[in-house]
matplotlib code that plots the C-alpha trace (Angstrom):
import matplotlib.pyplot as plt

x = [-6.3, -5.3, -2.5, -2.8, -0.2, -1.4, -0.2, -0.6, -0.7, -0.3, -0.3, 0.2, -0.3, 3.2, 2.0, 5.5, 4.3, 2.9, 4.4, 3.7, 4.6, 3.8, 3.0, 2.2, -0.4, -3.5, -4.7, -3.5, 0.3, 2.9, 4.4, 6.6, 7.4, 7.7, 9.0, 8.5, 8.3, 8.1, 6.6, 7.1, 4.5, 5.7, 5.7, 2.7, 0.8, 1.7, 0.4, -3.0, -3.2, -2.4, -5.0, -7.5, -6.9, -7.7, -10.8, -12.0, -12.3, -16.0, -17.2, -20.2, -20.7, -17.8, -19.0, -18.6, -15.7, -15.6, -12.8, -9.4, -10.8, -11.9, -8.6, -6.8, -8.8, -7.9, -4.2, -4.5, -6.2, -3.7, -0.6, -1.7, -2.6, 0.8, 2.5, 0.6, 1.3, 5.0, 5.4, 3.7, 5.8, 9.1, 8.7, 6.9, 3.7, 0.4, -3.1, -5.1, -8.4, -11.3, -11.2, -8.1, -8.3, -5.5, -2.6, 0.6, 2.5, 4.8, 4.0, 0.4, -1.1, -4.4, -5.6, -4.8, -5.2, -5.7, -5.8, -6.1, -5.3, -6.9, -8.1, -10.2, -10.4, -12.9, -14.1, -15.8, -18.2, -18.3, -16.6, -13.5, -12.7, -10.2, -10.0, -9.2, -11.6, -11.1, -13.6, -11.6, -8.3, -9.7, -11.0, -7.7, -5.4, -7.7, -7.2, -9.7, -9.2, -10.2, -10.5, -12.3, -10.9, -11.8, -15.5, -17.0, -15.1, -16.2, -19.8, -19.7, -18.5, -14.8, -12.0, -11.2, -7.5, -5.0, -5.6, -2.1, -2.0, -3.1, -0.3, 2.2, 1.3, 1.8, 5.3, 6.2, 5.1, 7.0, 10.2, 9.7, 9.7, 9.1, 7.8, 6.0, 6.7, 5.6, 5.8, 5.9, 4.8, 6.0, 4.3, 2.6, 0.8, 2.4, 0.8, 1.7, 0.8, 1.5, 1.7, 1.6, 3.3, -0.1, -0.7, -3.3, -3.2, -3.5, -3.1, -3.8, -2.5, -0.1, 0.0, 2.1, 4.6, 6.5, 3.7, 4.5, 8.3, 7.8, 5.5, 7.7, 10.8, 9.0, 7.6, 10.9, 13.5, 11.6, 13.0, 10.4, 11.7, 14.4, 16.7, 18.6, 17.4, 20.1, 18.2, 16.8, 20.3, 21.6, 18.8, 17.8, 14.3, 12.6, 10.9, 8.3, 7.2, 7.2, 5.0, 2.5, 2.5, 1.9, -0.9, -3.7, -6.4, -6.3, -3.1, -4.8, -7.5, -7.0, -6.1, -7.4, -7.8, -7.0, -6.7, -6.3, -3.0, -3.6, -5.0, -2.1, -0.5, 3.2, 2.3, 4.2, 7.5, 6.8, 9.2, 12.1, 15.0, 14.5, 16.9, 15.3, 11.8, 12.6, 14.3, 11.2, 8.8, 11.0, 10.9, 7.1, 6.8, 9.1, 7.5, 4.0, 5.0, 6.8, 3.8, 1.4, 3.7, 3.6, -0.2, -0.4, 1.6, 5.2, 7.4, 10.4, 11.2, 10.4, 10.6, 10.3, 8.9, 7.7, 9.5, 10.4, 12.7, 15.1, 15.4, 18.2, 17.6, 14.0, 15.1, 17.6, 14.9, 12.6, 15.2, 15.8, 12.1, 11.2, 14.4, 14.3, 16.8, 14.6, 15.3, 15.9, 13.1, 15.7, 17.6, 14.6, 14.4, 11.5, 11.2, 10.4, 9.4, 7.0, 5.3, 2.0, 1.8, 2.5, -0.2, -2.9, -2.0, -2.5, -5.7, -7.1, -6.5, -8.3, -11.1, -11.9, -12.0, -14.3, -11.8, -11.9, -9.5, -10.2, -10.9, -12.1, -8.6, -7.2, -10.0, -12.5, -15.2, -17.7, -16.8, -14.3, -15.2, -14.4, -14.0, -13.1, -15.1, -14.3, -14.2, -14.1, -12.6, -14.9, -15.0]
y = [-17.1, -14.0, -11.9, -8.2, -5.5, -3.4, -0.2, 0.0, 3.3, 3.7, 6.8, 5.4, 6.5, 7.9, 10.5, 10.8, 10.5, 8.3, 5.0, 3.6, 0.1, -2.1, -5.8, -8.5, -10.8, -12.8, -12.0, -15.4, -15.4, -12.8, -13.3, -10.2, -6.7, -3.4, 0.0, 1.8, 5.4, 7.5, 11.1, 12.7, 15.1, 18.7, 20.0, 22.1, 19.1, 16.9, 19.5, 19.6, 15.8, 15.9, 18.6, 16.5, 13.6, 15.8, 17.3, 13.9, 12.5, 13.6, 12.3, 10.0, 9.8, 8.5, 10.7, 13.9, 16.2, 19.2, 21.8, 20.3, 16.9, 18.3, 20.1, 16.8, 15.0, 17.5, 17.1, 13.3, 13.4, 15.8, 14.1, 10.6, 11.8, 13.4, 10.2, 8.0, 10.2, 10.5, 6.7, 6.1, 8.8, 7.8, 4.1, 4.4, 2.7, 3.3, 3.1, -0.1, 0.2, -0.6, -3.7, -5.9, -8.3, -10.7, -8.8, -9.3, -6.7, -4.7, -1.7, -1.4, -0.7, -2.6, -1.5, 0.8, -0.1, 3.2, 3.1, 6.8, 8.4, 7.2, 10.1, 8.1, 4.4, 3.6, 0.0, 0.1, 2.7, 0.8, 3.7, 4.0, 7.0, 7.2, 10.3, 10.0, 9.9, 6.8, 8.0, 11.3, 9.4, 7.0, 9.9, 11.7, 8.8, 6.8, 3.5, 1.6, 2.2, 0.0, 2.1, 2.1, -1.2, -1.2, -0.3, -3.7, -5.4, -2.9, -3.0, -6.8, -6.4, -6.7, -4.4, -3.2, -3.7, -5.0, -5.6, -6.8, -10.3, -12.1, -10.4, -11.2, -14.9, -14.6, -13.0, -15.8, -18.5, -16.8, -16.7, -20.4, -19.7, -22.7, -23.1, -20.4, -16.9, -13.6, -10.5, -7.4, -4.2, -1.0, 2.1, 4.7, 1.8, -1.6, -4.9, -8.5, -11.4, -14.9, -17.4, -21.0, -23.9, -24.9, -21.3, -20.3, -16.7, -14.8, -11.0, -7.8, -4.4, -4.6, -1.0, 2.1, 1.8, 4.9, 7.4, 8.3, 8.5, 10.6, 13.0, 13.5, 14.0, 16.5, 18.5, 18.6, 18.9, 19.7, 16.6, 14.2, 11.1, 9.5, 9.0, 5.7, 5.3, 7.7, 9.5, 6.2, 4.7, 7.7, 7.5, 5.0, 3.6, 4.8, 1.8, 3.7, 5.6, 2.3, 0.6, 3.5, 3.2, -0.5, -0.2, -0.2, -2.9, -2.9, -4.8, -7.8, -7.9, -11.0, -10.8, -9.8, -6.2, -2.8, 0.8, 4.4, 6.1, 8.4, 5.8, 6.3, 9.3, 10.0, 11.9, 9.5, 10.4, 14.2, 14.9, 12.9, 14.2, 13.8, 10.8, 9.1, 9.8, 8.4, 5.3, 4.7, 5.0, 2.8, 0.2, 0.6, -0.2, -3.2, -4.7, -4.5, -6.1, -8.9, -9.4, -9.7, -12.3, -14.3, -13.9, -15.2, -18.3, -17.3, -17.5, -19.4, -16.5, -12.8, -10.5, -6.7, -4.4, -0.8, 2.4, 0.9, -1.6, 1.3, 1.9, -0.4, 0.6, -0.5, -3.8, -4.5, -4.0, -6.3, -9.0, -8.8, -8.9, -11.8, -13.9, -14.1, -12.2, -10.5, -11.4, -8.5, -8.1, -6.9, -10.2, -12.0, -9.9, -7.9, -4.1, -3.2, 0.4, -0.5, -3.7, -1.9, -0.3, -3.7, -5.1, -2.7, -3.7, -7.3, -6.6, -4.6, -7.7, -9.8, -7.3, -7.4, -11.2, -11.2, -12.9, -12.2, -9.6, -10.2, -13.2, -14.1, -14.6, -11.3, -8.8, -10.7, -10.6, -13.5, -14.9, -14.0, -10.7, -9.3, -5.5, -2.5, -0.2, -0.2, 3.1, 2.9, 5.8, 7.7, 6.3]
z = [-20.4, -22.4, -21.1, -20.5, -20.2, -17.2, -15.7, -11.9, -10.0, -6.3, -4.0, -0.5, 3.1, 3.2, 0.6, -0.9, -4.5, -7.3, -8.1, -11.6, -12.8, -15.7, -15.3, -17.9, -16.3, -16.8, -13.2, -11.9, -12.6, -13.2, -16.7, -16.9, -16.0, -17.8, -16.9, -13.5, -12.7, -9.6, -9.5, -6.1, -4.8, -4.3, -0.7, -1.5, -3.0, -0.1, 2.3, 0.6, 0.8, 4.5, 5.1, 3.2, 5.5, 8.5, 6.9, 5.8, 9.4, 10.0, 6.6, 6.6, 2.8, 0.7, -2.2, -0.3, -1.3, 1.0, 1.0, 0.9, 0.0, -3.4, -3.8, -3.1, -5.7, -8.3, -7.5, -7.5, -10.9, -12.4, -11.0, -12.0, -15.5, -15.9, -14.7, -17.1, -20.0, -19.1, -18.8, -22.1, -23.9, -22.5, -23.1, -26.5, -25.4, -27.1, -25.5, -25.9, -27.7, -25.3, -23.1, -23.2, -26.2, -25.4, -26.7, -24.7, -26.6, -24.5, -26.8, -25.8, -22.4, -22.2, -18.8, -15.8, -12.1, -10.3, -6.5, -5.8, -2.5, 0.7, 2.8, 5.3, 6.2, 8.8, 8.3, 11.7, 10.2, 6.8, 5.2, 3.1, 0.9, -1.9, -3.9, -7.6, -10.6, -12.7, -15.4, -15.8, -16.1, -18.6, -20.7, -20.5, -21.5, -23.7, -21.7, -19.6, -15.9, -12.9, -9.7, -6.3, -5.3, -1.6, -1.5, -2.5, 0.3, 3.0, 1.7, 2.2, 5.8, 5.2, 6.4, 2.9, 3.6, 2.9, -0.8, -1.8, -0.2, -3.4, -5.3, -2.5, -3.1, -6.8, -6.2, -3.8, -6.3, -9.1, -6.9, -6.0, -2.3, -0.2, 3.4, 5.4, 4.0, 5.5, 3.3, 5.4, 3.6, 5.5, 4.1, 6.2, 7.8, 8.0, 7.0, 6.6, 4.4, 5.7, 2.9, 4.2, 2.5, 1.0, -0.3, 2.2, 3.3, 6.6, 6.3, 8.1, 9.2, 12.1, 13.2, 12.2, 9.5, 8.6, 9.3, 12.9, 12.2, 9.0, 10.7, 13.8, 11.7, 9.4, 12.3, 14.2, 11.4, 8.2, 6.5, 4.9, 6.6, 8.7, 5.8, 6.0, 9.6, 10.7, 13.5, 14.9, 14.9, 17.0, 19.6, 22.3, 22.6, 25.7, 27.3, 29.3, 26.2, 24.2, 26.8, 26.5, 22.7, 22.9, 25.5, 23.0, 22.8, 19.0, 19.0, 20.7, 18.1, 15.9, 12.2, 9.7, 10.8, 9.3, 10.5, 9.3, 8.8, 11.8, 14.2, 16.6, 18.3, 19.0, 22.1, 24.4, 22.7, 22.8, 25.8, 24.2, 22.1, 18.4, 18.1, 21.1, 19.9, 16.4, 18.0, 20.1, 17.2, 15.1, 17.9, 18.1, 14.4, 14.6, 17.7, 16.4, 13.1, 15.0, 17.3, 14.3, 12.7, 15.9, 16.0, 12.4, 13.3, 12.7, 9.6, 8.3, 5.9, 6.2, 3.2, 3.7, 1.0, 0.9, 2.0, 5.3, 3.6, 3.0, 6.8, 8.0, 11.7, 11.4, 9.7, 12.5, 15.1, 13.2, 12.9, 16.7, 17.5, 15.2, 15.5, 11.7, 9.5, 6.8, 3.2, 0.9, -1.6, -4.2, -3.7, -4.9, -8.0, -6.6, -6.8, -3.1, -3.8, -6.6, -5.3, -4.4, -7.9, -9.5, -7.2, -8.4, -12.0, -11.0, -9.2, -12.2, -14.3, -11.8, -11.6, -15.3, -15.2, -12.2, -9.9, -6.2, -4.7, -1.0, 1.1, 4.6, 5.9, 4.4, 5.2, 7.3, 4.6, 4.8, 1.3, -1.5, -3.1, -6.5, -6.6, -8.6, -10.9, -14.6, -16.4, -20.2, -22.2, -24.6, -28.1]

ax = plt.figure().add_subplot(projection="3d")
ax.plot(x, y, z, "-o")
ax.set_aspect("equal")
plt.show()
């Protein structure tokens, strides 16, 4: 099958900025990688996105764009357009002409995978909302764009998340990993992909990732995150507060499952000092990931990716709770901060080939589902 050079774009639930990454793929295997780029959101842009998440909660129609949701979409469109243009310019890429034609040239971008920004994810209501106009992006940069990746799965009865497991399997195969491997992705929300020795997948969200920690640190100190896990390392997890956090029936629900970024509250840690509150939330994230790994059947190897991979305090807690020392994604030659952007490049290639993106064991959908909407640039 013809190779495509695809640019993937991801703006995750941590809302730190836009990740961009180039992958050469046929939608089945990863053949090579190109440049990567991160464009952080400004504090003002990030605040609009956070406001949009709050204002999106009562939505019943995924096409609605009230107030801050419309403002967030304008920001997402502009920032992603700027990011694509910068990556093309700085790396001397040109735009592909129309649909991919089989060129594997590293000098042409054939296709873009554009996730957009999730402002509401409520699969129990058959509703998932990502802002970001793929048609506008395609018109701006002159490259076909695949976007709206989650809607088809949710419409078919699936959770609509996680979408990355099929890419995690391609990564594990490229790295030659044997045995049972669990890839843990810690963004705003955490999720796992368990890849059995025979290649079969089990996946799902596990609970909070960085979101509760980031929000508490921002509210109390003004910093965007617990940099290097320093605050969590100084504190002590409060067991009573941790028990209250864990006392939620969602955690007993079998995989696959998914949730919204703001599904959990940090209210149980409100009386604690900042270091102890952060330590408790860090323990909460680690414990719920470990419990989900056990629920999925355990692992011989655990690989951590996403922003949480940069928090050594969280990684130490995860190692203690799983009994498995996590493998560094970087040690495998992976780029942990850009895996989701790479994944949406890979998923875009699968989408234009009509290959499934989601499966019963990854989102709970009844049968494998292809997804994504293709936006062609104007002639």
